[in-house]
N, C-alpha and C positions, 0 to 999 in steps of 0.2 A: 379491233378498234384501239387506237393509242390510248395510254392511260395518262391523259392530260389533266392538269389542275384546271380550275375554273377560268384562271387568267390565260392559260395557254389556249383553252377552247375559244375564249374571247378574241385572242390575237389570230387564231386560225380562221374564225368567222369573218373578222375584219379583213384579212387577207383575201377570203373568198369573195367578199363584196368588191374588193379591188379587182379581182379577175373580171367581174362583169363590167366594172367601170372601164377598165383598160380596153376591153373589146367594143366600147360604144364610142371610141374616139379620142381616148386619152392615153396613149400608149406608154407615156411616162409612168403611169401607175404600175406597169408590168414589172419593173425592176424592183419595186417595193415589196410586192407579194412573193416574188422569187426569193428574194433575201429571208422574208419571214419564214416561209417553208423550209428553207435550208437550215435555219436556225432551230426550227422544231424537230426535223427529222433527220438532219445530216445533209451535207451538200449533195452527195451522190444519190442517196435514197429519194430525196425531195423531187428529183426530176420526174420520177414516175408517179409520185403522188400529185404532183401539179398537173400532169399532161391530160388525164380525163376532164379535169376542170376546166382547162383551156378549151377543149373541144365543146364543151357545153357553152362557154362563152361565144366560141366562134359560130355555133348555131343560132344562138340569140341575135348575134350581130348580122349574120346572113339574112335571117328573117326580116330585119329591120332595114338593111341597106343593100339587098341583093340587086336592086334595080340600077345601082350606080357602079357596079363593078367594071373595071377596065380590062378585060380579058387578055389583051395583047401584052400588057405588062406583066400579068401574072404568068403566062406561059413562057415569057422571055426569061425569066429568073428561076423557073421550076427545075430545069436540068442541073444548073450549077448547085442549087440548094439540095438536090438529091446527093450530089457528089460530096457536098459538105456534111450532109448526115452521115455518109459512109465514113468519112474522116472522124466524125465525132464518135461514132461507135468504137472505132479503133482506140480513140483517146480514153474513152470510158474504161475500157478493158485494160489500158496500159497504165493509167494513173492509180496510184494508191489511194486509200481513203484519207490518209493523212495529208496528201498533197492536193486532194480534189477541192477542199474548202478554200485554201489560198488561190488556186487556179480560178474557181468560181468567183472569188472576191475579186480577183484582177480583171477578170472579164466584165463583171458588172460595173467596177470602177471605170474601166476604159468606155464601156457603152454609156455610162452616166456622163462622163465628160463629153463624149461625142454629141450627146443629146443636149447638154447644156450650151455647148458651142452653137448648135443649130438654133436653140431658142435665142440666145443672145445675139447672133449674127445670121439672120435668114438669108443673106446674100451668098453664104457659103454653099448652101445647096444649088443656089442659081448659078454658081461658078463651077460646079462639078460637071465632069464630062457625062454624056448620055450615051455613049455608043456601046458596042457589045462587050468590050474588054470591062467597062465599068459594071455593066450588068452582070457578068460572070464573077468578077471580083467580089462584089457585094452579095451575090447569090450564094457563092461558096461560104462566105463568111456567115451569112445568115443561117445556113445549114448547120455549120459547126456550132454556132453559139446556140442554136435552138435545140440540138441533141444534148449539148453539154449542160446547158443551164435554162432550157425553155425562155431564152432571151435574145431571140433573133428580131424582135420587133423593132428596136432602135435602128438596126442595120437597114431593115426594109423601109423604115420611115425616112431615112436619108435618100435612098433610091427613089422612092414614090414622090417625095417632095421635089427632087431634081427634075422628075418628069412633068411637074407643074400641075398635078392633080389637085382638084378642089377637095374640100373637107369630106363631103359625102363620098366622092370617087375614091378617095384615100381609104376611107373607113370600109367601104364595100370591097375594094380590091384586096386590102390587107386581110380582111376577114376570110375571104375565099382562099387566099394563099396559104394562110396558116391552119385552116380547116383541112386542106389537102394534106399538108406537110404533117400535121399532128396525127391524122388518122394513119399515115404511113408510118409514123414513129411507134405507134401502139404495140404491134408484134415484136418490134425490135426492142423495146423498153421491157416488154414482158419476158423476152428471151434473156435479157440480162438480169432477170429477177427483181426488176423495179417496180412492176405492177403485179398485184395478186388480189385474191378475194377481199383481204383485209383492207388494202388501200382503196379498192373500189367501193367498199362499204362506207369508208371515210369520206369518199367523194360524194356518195349519195347523200349523206347527212348535210353536206354543205351546199348542194344544189340550189335550195332556197335562197341561201345568201348570194349565190351568183346571179340569180334572177332579180334579186333586190338591187344588186350592183348594176346590173344592165338597165333597170329603170332609172336609177339615180344618173347613170352616165348619159341617158337620153335627155334627162332634164338638165343636166349641167352643160351639155353640148351647145345649147342655145343661150345660156345664161352666164357663163363663167368664162373668163379669159383662159384660154387653154395654156398660154405661156406662164401665167402666174401659178395655175393649179399644178401643172407638170413640174415647175420650178421648186415648189415646196417639196413635193413628195421625192423628186430627184436627190434634194438635200438629205432626206432621211435614207434614201438608197445608198448614197455615198458613204454615210456614217456606217451604215450597217455592212457595207463591202469592206470597209476598213476593219470592221470587227472580224469578218471572216479571214482577212489576210493576217490578222494577228497583231495589228497596230496597237490595239488595247484590249 
């Protein structure tokens, strides 16, 4: 177990709540807790720490939204995503710890900007192509970003929105997509030394917070403007990304 101060435990618990919320239909929250755990554990190590918690969140979302999944979009992007994961494993081995944090920061910042543009101009998603090349391009990018930073959600969000999925279909499809992807990533992350008994015990302690976040997310889904909610959290994510890059 990490030797955290009370404030660090509070921050980790809040981030775990964010995992549950993000898996309940608020993908913008994802970038915030990715950043929090990167600051607590280091950019590279945090990818293994977060992964089992994401799987717990995926399972909770599947239990709630499994009837709404659109399998054709899941299987269309799965092969390129697996290729992207392979590229991500190579990059994890290639990048030094010193360079990993800035790279993670730039990835999060780019995905934050991408997500903000989608929130401000929904027509951007409507104008995007929907063919096989588009599916493969975003699938590979989702695989790379999810392996490097557990941050493939905004990429898949752009793709699924371009497909015209409803909120429920979007949540069910993206939950199944990342459950499959995240389970595949577990042995890879363990082989890289990013998951061990200590990180799993830490995950176990935070499972109740993830469940609480899932309940909050279900409540928010029908009561809060997703654009406003995501926009606020994306602002914090952008600030934290700049911190990882070393701007301040």
